[in-house]
C-alpha positions in Angstrom: -10.4 60.5 -3.5 -9.4 57.3 -1.8 -6.2 55.7 -3.0 -5.8 52.0 -3.5 -2.6 50.0 -4.2 -3.0 46.8 -6.2 -0.1 44.3 -5.7 0.0 41.3 -8.1 2.7 39.8 -10.4 0.0 39.1 -13.0 -0.7 42.1 -15.2 -4.2 40.9 -16.4 -5.4 40.7 -12.8 -4.0 44.2 -12.0 -5.7 45.6 -15.2 -9.1 44.1 -14.3 -9.0 45.3 -10.7 -7.8 48.7 -11.8 -10.6 49.2 -14.3 -13.3 48.3 -11.9 -11.9 50.4 -9.1 -11.3 53.4 -11.3 -14.9 53.1 -12.5 -15.9 53.4 -8.8 -13.9 56.7 -8.6 -10.9 55.3 -6.7 -7.3 56.5 -7.3 -5.4 53.3 -8.2 -1.7 52.5 -8.3 0.0 49.2 -9.0 3.0 47.2 -7.8 4.2 43.9 -9.3 5.6 42.3 -6.1 5.9 42.7 -2.4 9.2 44.5 -2.5 7.8 47.2 -4.8 4.7 47.4 -2.5 6.8 48.1 0.6 8.8 50.8 -1.3 5.6 52.5 -2.4 4.0 52.4 1.1 7.1 54.0 2.5 6.6 56.9 0.2 2.8 57.2 -0.1 -0.3 56.8 2.1 -2.9 54.3 0.8 -6.4 53.8 2.1 -6.4 50.1 1.1 -3.9 47.6 -0.3 -5.1 44.6 -2.4 -2.3 42.1 -2.5 -1.6 38.6 -3.9 0.0 36.0 -1.6 2.2 34.3 -4.1 4.7 36.7 -5.8 8.4 36.7 -6.7 11.1 38.7 -4.8 8.9 39.1 -1.7 5.7 37.2 -1.2 2.5 38.6 0.1 2.8 37.3 3.7 6.2 38.8 4.2 5.1 42.1 2.6 2.0 42.1 4.9 4.3 41.7 7.9 6.3 44.7 6.7 3.2 46.8 6.2 2.1 46.0 9.8 5.2 47.9 10.9 5.2 50.6 8.3 1.5 51.4 8.2 -0.5 49.3 10.6 -3.6 51.4 10.1 -3.8 50.6 6.4 -6.2 47.6 5.7 -4.8 44.9 3.5 -7.0 42.6 1.5 -5.2 39.4 0.5 -6.0 37.4 -2.7 -4.7 34.0 -4.0 -5.4 31.6 -6.8 -4.4 28.7 -4.5 -6.6 29.6 -1.6 -7.2 27.2 1.2 -8.6 27.6 4.7 -5.1 27.4 6.2 -3.9 30.1 3.8 -6.8 32.4 4.7 -6.3 31.8 8.4 -2.6 32.6 8.2 -3.2 35.8 6.3 -5.8 37.0 8.8 -3.5 36.1 11.7 -0.8 38.2 10.2 -3.1 41.2 10.1 -5.0 41.0 6.8 -8.4 42.6 6.8 -9.9 39.8 4.6 -9.0 37.0 2.2 -10.5 36.6 -1.3 -9.8 33.7 -3.7 -8.9 34.1 -7.4 -10.5 34.8 -9.7 -12.0 37.5 -7.5 -15.7 38.1 -7.4 -15.7 41.8 -8.3 -18.9 42.6 -6.4 -17.5 41.0 -3.3 -14.2 42.8 -3.8 -15.9 46.2 -4.0 -17.9 45.5 -0.8 -14.8 44.3 1.0 -12.9 47.5 -0.1 -15.7 49.7 1.2 -15.9 47.7 4.5 -12.1 48.0 4.9 -12.2 51.7 4.4 -15.0 52.1 6.9 -13.1 50.1 9.5 -10.0 52.2 8.9 -11.9 55.4 9.3 -13.5 54.0 12.5 -10.1 53.1 14.0 -8.7 56.6 13.2 -11.7 58.3 14.8 -11.4 56.1 17.9 -7.7 57.0 18.3 -8.5 60.7 18.0 -11.2 60.4 20.6 -8.9 58.4 22.9 -6.2 61.1 22.6 -8.8 63.8 23.4 -10.0 61.8 26.5 -6.5 61.3 27.8 -5.5 65.0 26.9 -2.2 65.3 28.6 -2.0 61.9 30.3 1.2 60.3 29.2 0.2 56.8 30.0 2.8 54.2 30.7 3.4 51.1 28.7 5.9 48.3 29.5 7.1 47.0 26.2 7.9 43.3 26.2 6.5 39.8 26.3 9.5 37.9 27.5 9.3 35.7 30.6 11.1 38.2 32.9 8.9 41.1 31.9 5.7 39.0 32.1 6.7 38.1 35.7 7.3 41.7 36.6 3.9 42.7 35.2 2.2 40.0 37.2 4.0 41.2 40.4 3.2 44.8 39.8 -0.5 44.1 39.2 -0.6 42.7 42.8 1.6 45.4 44.3 0.4 48.6 42.6 -3.1 48.8 44.3 -1.5 48.4 47.8 0.2 51.0 50.0 3.4 49.0 50.3 6.7 50.6 49.7 8.7 49.2 46.7 12.4 49.0 46.1 13.2 48.8 42.4 16.7 47.5 41.6 18.6 47.0 38.4 21.4 48.2 36.2 21.4 51.7 34.7 19.1 52.1 31.7 16.9 49.1 32.4 13.7 51.2 33.0 13.4 51.5 36.8 11.7 54.9 36.5 9.2 53.4 34.0 8.4 50.7 36.6 7.8 53.4 39.3 5.5 55.3 37.0 3.6 52.1 36.1 3.1 51.4 39.8 1.8 55.0 40.4 -0.6 54.9 37.5 -2.0 51.5 38.6 -2.3 52.6 42.2 -5.1 54.2 44.2 -3.0 57.4 44.2 -3.0 57.7 40.4 -5.0 61.0 40.6 -2.4 62.4 43.0 1.0 63.8 42.2 4.0 61.7 41.4 7.2 63.6 42.4 10.6 62.4 41.4 14.0 63.1 43.0 17.4 61.9 41.9 19.3 61.5 45.1 22.6 61.2 43.2 22.2 64.5 41.4 21.8 66.6 44.5 24.8 67.7 46.5 24.8 66.2 50.0 24.5 69.6 51.7 21.3 70.3 49.8 19.5 66.9 49.8 17.8 67.6 53.2 16.4 70.9 51.9 15.3 69.2 48.6 13.4 66.5 50.4 12.0 68.3 53.4 11.9 71.9 52.3 13.3 74.9 54.2 12.3 78.0 56.2 13.2 81.5 54.9 16.6 82.5 56.2 17.6 79.0 57.4 20.7 79.2 55.2 22.4 81.5 52.7 20.2 81.7 49.6 17.0 80.6 51.5 15.1 83.8 50.5 11.6 82.3 51.0 9.8 79.4 52.6 10.0 76.4 50.3 8.2 73.0 50.5 10.3 69.9 49.8 9.6 66.8 47.7 7.7 65.0 50.6 5.2 67.9 50.8 4.9 68.2 47.1 4.0 64.5 46.9 1.4 64.6 49.6 -1.5 62.4 48.6 0.5 60.8 45.9 3.8 59.0 45.3 7.4 60.0 45.9 10.0 58.3 43.7 13.5 58.4 45.2 15.9 57.4 42.4 19.5 56.3 43.2 18.7 56.2 46.9 21.9 54.2 47.4 23.9 57.5 46.9 22.2 59.3 49.8 24.4 60.3 52.8 23.9 58.5 56.1 22.6 61.7 57.7 19.9 62.2 55.1 19.1 58.5 55.4 18.3 58.9 59.1 15.9 61.8 58.4 14.2 59.8 55.6 13.8 56.9 58.0 12.1 59.1 60.5 9.8 60.5 57.9 8.8 57.0 56.9 8.3 55.9 60.5 6.2 58.9 61.6 4.7 60.2 58.3 6.0 63.6 59.4 8.7 65.9 58.2 10.3 69.1 59.4 11.6 71.8 57.1 15.2 72.9 57.5 15.4 75.8 60.0 11.9 75.2 61.4 10.6 73.3 64.4 7.1 72.7 63.1 6.2 69.1 62.2 4.2 68.7 59.0 2.0 65.6 58.4 2.5 64.0 55.0 0.6 61.2 53.3 3.1 59.8 50.8 3.8 56.4 49.3 7.6 56.0 48.7 9.1 54.1 45.8 12.9 53.9 45.7 15.3 52.7 43.1 19.0 51.9 43.0 21.6 50.3 40.7 23.6 49.3 43.8 23.6 46.2 45.9 22.2 47.7 49.1 23.0 44.7 51.2 26.6 45.0 50.2 26.4 48.8 51.0 25.0 47.9 54.4 27.9 45.5 55.1 30.3 48.3 54.2 28.5 50.8 56.5 27.3 53.0 53.7 23.6 52.3 54.0 21.3 51.9 57.0 19.9 48.5 57.4 16.8 49.8 59.2 16.0 52.1 56.2 16.5 49.2 53.8 13.9 47.2 55.6 11.5 50.2 55.5 11.9 50.6 51.8 12.2 46.9 50.7 8.7 45.7 51.6 8.5 44.6 48.0 11.7 44.3 45.9 11.4 44.4 42.1 14.5 43.4 40.2 14.3 44.9 36.7 16.2 42.5 34.2 18.9 43.8 32.0 18.3 43.9 28.2 20.7 41.0 27.8 18.4 38.9 30.0 15.3 39.7 27.8 16.7 39.6 24.3 13.3 38.2 23.0 11.9 41.7 23.6 14.4 43.5 21.4 12.2 43.3 18.2 9.3 44.8 20.0 11.5 47.5 21.5 13.0 48.3 18.1 9.5 48.7 16.6 8.5 50.9 19.6 11.5 53.2 19.2 11.2 53.2 15.4 7.7 54.5 15.6 8.3 57.0 18.4 11.5 58.5 16.9 10.0 58.6 13.4 7.0 60.5 14.8 9.3 62.9 16.6 11.2 63.6 13.4 8.2 63.6 11.1 9.8 60.9 9.0 8.2 57.7 7.5 8.9 54.5 9.4 11.9 52.4 8.3 12.1 48.7 8.0 14.6 46.6 10.0 15.5 43.4 8.1 15.3 40.1 10.0 19.1 39.8 9.8 19.5 43.3 11.3 17.2 42.5 14.2 19.1 39.2 14.8 22.4 41.1 14.9 21.0 43.6 17.4 19.8 40.7 19.5 23.4 39.3 19.6 24.9 42.6 20.8 26.1 43.0 24.3 23.8 45.8 25.7 25.8 47.2 28.6 23.7 50.4 28.5 20.4 48.4 28.3 17.2 49.9 26.9 18.6 53.5 27.0 21.5 52.3 24.8 19.1 50.5 22.4 17.0 53.7 22.0 20.1 55.6 21.1 21.2 52.9 18.6 17.8 52.8 16.9 17.9 56.6 16.5 21.4 56.4 15.1 20.3 53.8 12.5 17.2 55.8 11.6 19.4 58.8 10.8 22.2 57.1 9.0 20.5 54.3 7.1 18.3 54.0 4.0 14.7 52.9 4.1 15.7 49.4 5.0 18.1 48.9 7.9 20.3 45.8 7.1 22.7 43.7 9.0 25.7 45.4 7.4 24.4 48.7 8.7 24.3 47.3 12.2 27.8 46.0 11.8 29.0 49.3 10.6 27.2 51.7 12.9 26.7 49.7 16.1 29.3 47.0 16.6 32.6 48.2 18.1 35.4 48.6 15.6 
């Protein structure tokens, strides 16, 4: 049986709607204001919400905005005794399924409820089919609408379909790997492999074997022939993260591989042809590293055909509300918990914070708040659990 929530501060309106909906075999619950509505939606799943716009404690528009975060798939029908075209337009812009003036035409109300449920069912079915089609494809989404992110998206749309090498720079935690994945998925190599190697995580004596592979017996522990990352990425993309930490000797060999599109395994004389697009990333100033003799200038120019500077989170604070919503949804899904609501004051407080750890730090903070806070995360929670003591 479909469940409907009626939200109105006028009891006679709630009673009339309840009687007609129960007569149509719907399971009906009531709430007297927006605050109670949000609390109920946090606990229960409703097929449709019918809500008045003008109510005490929390009006319908604010409650609608909360529902778009908590349960965006639930259609909301707005009603008002002071209906104007402007009011209706605002409600629909905020995500309402439809707008009905008071006193409601009960026949129209029933038709609208049925249409809303049919649309919700269609949306759910479409999402299931999309997941089945993608089956295993992660998909990469760049969250944000700020000017710096919009500029990066425009740049990547031009760069991704080419074969140009890209150097991705930025602080730790800004999402350089995400940019690399986005380029790969938008490229003509999207059906090929994307192989990642963290140059800072591999000991200097092993980096050559890791990148180019080795021949059996070429060194202690080489018990079999092993292809390197360049071979594994053949026909696709090789993402070399933290390339500024690579030794000069390894840099020389990478330069040769880029120049000739050939590699040689450690302990072997045979050259292997590879077709690889290289994307590199670093949190270092490579020009300063060149000046200090720690990075090869000729390799820099091979890698930096296109340079993408990923902004820090402090440079894109306008994106923080969208990122909070994204992490709220993702982490809640992982934990199997209902979504929580971040109050406007809490979001503003998080926008004021100095994000030295960038997006990675924000994800950790959102997870901490979801674990430690009640259903609504408030400014005092942010001050207590996030801001330094």
